N, C-alpha and C positions, 0 to 999 in steps of 0.2 A: 500464231495459234494461241487460243486461250489456255492458260495453265490450269490443269485439273488437280484439285486437292485430293490427296489420298484419304480414303475413309478412315483408315486406322489412325492417321495423324489428327484428323478432326475429332475422332473419338477420344484420343488421349488428351487433346487440348480441352475438350469439354469436361472430362473427368478432373483434369488439373484445376480448372476454374471452380468446379464444385468443391474440391478439397480446400483450395485457397479460401473460398468464401466461408466454408465451415470453420476453418482455423481463425479467420478474422472475426467471425461472429462469436466464437468461443472466447477469444481474447478480449473482445469488447465486453462480454458478459462478466468475465472475471474482473476486469478493470473498472466496472461500473462503480462510481463512487457513492458513498453514503456520508451524510453530514453529521457533525457533532457540535452542538451549540456549546459555547463557552464564553468566558469573559475575556477582555482584551489584555489583561495583565494579572499578575498575582498568582496565588497558589492554584486557583481553579484552572487558569490557563496552562500551568505546568502539568497538572494532572491530566488534562485533556490531551496535551501533546504526547504524553507517554502512552495513553490509551490508543490514540490514533496510530502511533508508531508500531505498537505491538499488534494491533488488529491488522494493519496493512501488511505487516511482515508474516503473520502467522495464520490469518483467517481466510485468505483468498479474497479479501475485500479491500477496496481503496477508501479508507476513512480519512476525511478531511475536516479539520477544525473550522468552525464558523464563529470567529470572535465577535462579540457584541458588548454593549455597555454593561449588561447584567442579565441574570436569568429571567427577569421579568420581560425581557425582549424576546428571548428565544424559546421559552417554555410554551407560549401560545402557538408558535410555529410547529413545535413538536406535537402539541395537542391537535392541531389542524391537519397533520400529515404532510406539512410542507418541509419539514426537517425530520430526519429519522431519529437522531439521538440527542441527548443533552446531559450535562453534568452539573450538579449543584449539591449543596448541603441539604440534609433532610428537613431542616427547619423551613427553608425556602421552598423546597419541593412540596411539603405538606400544605403550606399556606397556599401555594399556587393551585394544587389539586382541589382544595376546598373552596378557593375563591375568597380568601381572607387576607387582610392586612396589606400585603404587598401588591395584590391584584384584587382589591375589594370588589365583591360582586361579580367577578369574572372567573368562575371556576374552570378548571382544565381537567375534566373527567376522563380524557383519553390517555392520560399519562400512565405508563406502566413501568415499574421498577425492573431493571435488568440485573443490577448487582449492588450490594452494600460493599463499598470499597475499603473503607477503613474508618476508625475513630479519628476525627479531625480535631486537632488542638489549635486553639488560637487565643489571643488576648490583646492587651493594650501594651504597646511598645513605647518606651521613652529612651532618651539618650542616657548613657551610662552614668554621667555625672549630674543628671537632672535632680533638682530638689524634690521632685514628685516621687514619693516613696510608696504611697498607697492610692487606691482609686479615689478615695475621698479627697485627696490632695489636688485633684483636678478642678475642684471648685474655684471659680474665678479665672481659670486658665483657658487659653485658646485651644479648642478641640474641633475636629471635623464634624460637620453637621449637614443637614439638608438631604444629600444623596438623591437628587431629583432624577438621575438616570439609573440608579440602582437602589431602590427603596429598602432593600434588606440591610444596607449599611445603617440606616436610621434605626431599624429594629435592633440591630446588634449593639449600637452605641447606647440606646435606651436601656437594654438589658444589662450591659456591662456596668453602667453607672449605677443602676438600681441595686446591684449587689452590695454597694457600700453606702446606700441611703441618699444618693444625690440624683439629680435629674439634669437634662440638657439646659434647663432654665437657670441652673446654678453655675453654668460655665459661660465662657465667651465663645459664641458659636461662629465658626468659620465655614461658610457654605462651600461644599464641593459637590460636583455632579455624580462622581463615582469613585471607585477605588484608585485608578491611576492618578487622578488629581489629588486624592487624599495622600497618596505616597509623595507626590511632588510637594505638597504643602508641608509635610513633616520634614522632608529633606531640606527645604528652603528655610525652615524655622518659623513658618507661619503658624504652625500648631506645635504643641509640646508632646503630642501622642498620635498614634495611628493604630488602627486595627491591623493585625498581622498574624499570619498562620505560621506556626512553629515548623521550622525546616524549609521554609520557602526561600527562593532565591533572593527576593527583595530584602529579607531580613539579613542575609549574608552580605548583600550590598550595603545596607545601612551600617552594619557592624564594621565593615571595612573602610567606609568613607566618612563616618560621622564620629569617629573616636570611640566606638563601642556603643552597644545598645543593651537594654535589659527589659524583660517583661515585668509588669506590675503583678504581684501575687494577689489573687482575689480572696476575699474572706470566705471561708467554707463553713457556713453555719446553716441551720434549718431556715433562718430568716432570709439569708442571702439566696438560698436555693429557691425559696418561694418567690422572692422578688425577680430572680432571673427567669423563672419559668412562666411568669406572666407575659413575657415577650418571646421567649424561646423554649417552648414546652418540652422539646426533646433533648435539651442540653443538660449537662451535669459538670461538676467540678472534677478535675483530674490533676493529681500531683505529678510533677516532672522533676527528675533529677538531672544534674549536669552530665553531659556526654561530650566526648571529643567531637568537634566539628558542629556542635549544636549551639548556634549563636543565641544570645539573649537570656541564657539560663545560668547565672553565676552561682546559684545555690538552689535548694529545694523551692519550687515555685508552683503555685496552684493556678492552672489555666482552665479554660472552658472547652469541653469536648462535645462534639456532636458528629454523627456519621455523615460521610459523603457518599452520594449515590450516583449511579449511572442509570438513566431511564430512557425509554423509547416511547413512541406513539403506539397505541393499540393497533394502528393500521399497518405497522411494519411487519413484514412476513416472518413467520416463525423461523424459517431457515436462516434468515439474516441475523436474527437475534441469537439463535443457537451458535452461529459461527463466532459472534462477538463474545458471548459469555464463555464459550469453550476456550477461546484464545486467551482470555484473561485468567481463567482458572488454571490452565495448563502452563502458564508462563510467568509465575510470580517473580522468578529471578530477573527476567528482563525488565519488569516493571520496577522492582526495587533498585535496579542498577541506574535508573534515571534520576534518583535523588532521595533525600531523607524523608520527603513527604510520604513515601511508600513504605517506610520501615515497619509499620504495623499492619500492612496488608496481609491477610491470610485467606486463601481460597475457601477454606471451610466456613468462613463467616459471610460469604457472598449471598447466602440465602436467608439472612437474618429477617425476622418478622418486624417490620417497621411501621405497620399499620396501613400501608398502601398496597394495592394489588401488584403482583408481579406479572410480567409478560409470559404467556404460555411457552414461548421459545426458550426463555431462561429457565423456567421450571422443568422443562424436559431435560435440559442439560444437568441441572442439579440433582434430579431424580436418578439419572444414570450414574452420577458421581457418588451416590449414596448419601446425599445430604437430606435432612428433614426439611421439606419445603413448606413455606407458609401456606 
């Protein structure tokens, strides 16, 4: 005789399938990843990793870093809606938005700021016992140049050298495609200097493996400021004092500061951006615990007016937090 299935069992099985399907759908929605464009190495990569960690743990989103050679590669993807988020300094972001210098004639008008993260300090690093004492001493010395894969490096080097009245033509140029190769060239002795962010892991590595390193102190005068801002309009000089665990600062040193920003494409949903901005605003301790790059991060600065438009999702969060929004 054929076995007859009981209606109540069938009903329960059908309901169970619906419940299971709903749970799986909800889980998939929560776990849906968003991408964060970043560089392959250096301080930008460290900052991006910290953001992805905090967002993934606190925002109900799965943020994954997408390392590339430089922001010139991932900014157009964010602009086109093919990548949700990106991180870069404000100099590079502003040039990309306007279609100048690093992406000449190719503006990215769909970029929207999500957060001003912190004032970012960087400069030129040399070995501790190097005879190079000032920026002008790099005249005739081998320095990184070219930066075919990351054109911002060329802009930075031009701006840094200009502060002390010299140009790349005054140096011995060693072509590098991007920052990872620049770091390798410095470590192997092919160059006498490298661009380096204060507090980054690579500086700690150099300090431990190269017998110590130190930053060159930039001349802070009206003339040097004018020269710097021809290349980096949003940059300024900032004095740094020695701190325990802060490599490369043996005494009072003048470095160059500019803000680092998180941005998104205008196409990204407001809800997604709100979750990201809120996760960063509400968890400064978790960000600072990832390393000294975050030591100057303050949530109340996240809505700083930097001359570029903010994403509506971010503005909604900052308005709720009581910040004056741009």
